[in-house]
N, C-alpha and C positions, 0 to 999 in steps of 0.2 A: 910404446915404451922404447926406448933406446937401448942398445946392448950394454952400454955401460950401467944403466938403471938395473938391469938383470943381474949384472955381477955384483952390484953394490947390495941388492936384496938377497942374493945367495950368500954372500959373506956375512951379512947381518943374521941370517938364519943359522948358519953354521956356528957363528959366535954365540948367538942366543942358546942354542941347543947345547953347546959345549961348555958354556960358562956355568958357574954355579956349582954346588955340592949336590950330588945325588943323595937321595934320602934312603937310608938303609931300611928295608921294610920286609916283614914277613908275617906269618900267622899260621892259623890252623884251619883246615877245612874239615867239618863234621857234620854228620847227619842230625838234623833237627829233631828226629823222634827219640834218639836214645844217646846222643853225643859220640858215637861211634866214629873214629876217624874215616875220611874217605882215604883210601890207599893208593890211588892212581889218578893219573891226569896232569894237567898243567893249569895254572892260573894265569890268565892273560889280562894286562892292564893296557889299554889303548886310548890314545887321544889324538888330536889332528897333527901332532908332530912326533909322538913317541909310541913305541910298543915295548913292553917288558914283561917277562915271563917268570914263573917260578915253578919248578916241578914238584909235585905233591910226593911227599915220603910216605913210607908205610905207616908212620905214626900221625899223618894228616898234616904235618907241617910242611911249609914252603918258605923260601927265600927269593926275593926278586932279584932278577938279573937283567941288566940292560946292555945291550951291544956285546952280548956274549961273556960279559963279566959279572961276577956277584957284587955288583957296586949300587945296588938300589936303582932308583929311577929319578928322573928329573921332577922337580915340583909341578903341581898342575892338577887339573881335573881329569879323571880316567874313568872310562867305562870298564867294567871288569866281567869276565866270563871265564867258564872253565871248559877246556878242550880235553878230548881223549879220555874222558872219565867212563871207560868201558872195562868190562870183564871179557877177556879174550880166551875162548875155548876151542878145542879142536886143533886142527892143523896137523902138520908133520907128515910122515909116510906111513902108510898101511904096512905093517910088519910081514904080512902074508903076501901082498901083491906088489908092493913097493909104490903103488900109486899115491898121489898126494890127497890128503884128507881135508875136507873143507874146515875152514876156519870161521868161528862165529864170534860176533862182537854182541855183547849185551849191554845196553846203557845202564849205567848205575844211578844217575841223578836226573832231576826233573830236566825235560828238554829245553825249557826256556833259558836256564843258565848256561847252555852250551853254545850260544850264538850272541855275537856282539849286538846284533840287532833286537834281539828279544830279552836279553838279560836286563834285570831291574837293579843290578848291583853298581853302585857309583861310589867313587872316593875322591875326596880333595887331599892331595899329598902335600904336606909342608913339613917344616922342620920339626913340628911338635908331634907328628903323627908317625908312629913307628911300627904298630901292629895292626893288622887287618885280619880279624877271624871271620870266617864264612860259614854260615849255617845253610845246609843244602837239604832239599826234599828228596826222597827216593823216586826213582824212575816208576811211573804207573803207566800201564798199557792203556 
């Protein structure tokens, strides 16, 4: 492929990604056993050209942001997973010795939803779809 063809493809990709209105999207993440909200983590939307995230709030809600803005995400098909859904305990300094205390992370949700390769969550985002609620299973050892 000639150099000019690469430039043309690059410009087409930039225009295709940058064109069109992003879709405002949010939802709520809750445990399937009792509807209690997941209070930490990040919902991640991934496809071949885009990645968008939404930080999970204490009430389980999230709003998707793309390119660092709260502007939704481009239309398309996405694989969805949840990152950093862990309870962090410990850490800090021992008041008696001044030594660092170990920090522990306890997973909160089923491991399959924490990785893009193993998650079974998928969504097609278009102009009519503005809410994506997610039910999660609790982590089991």
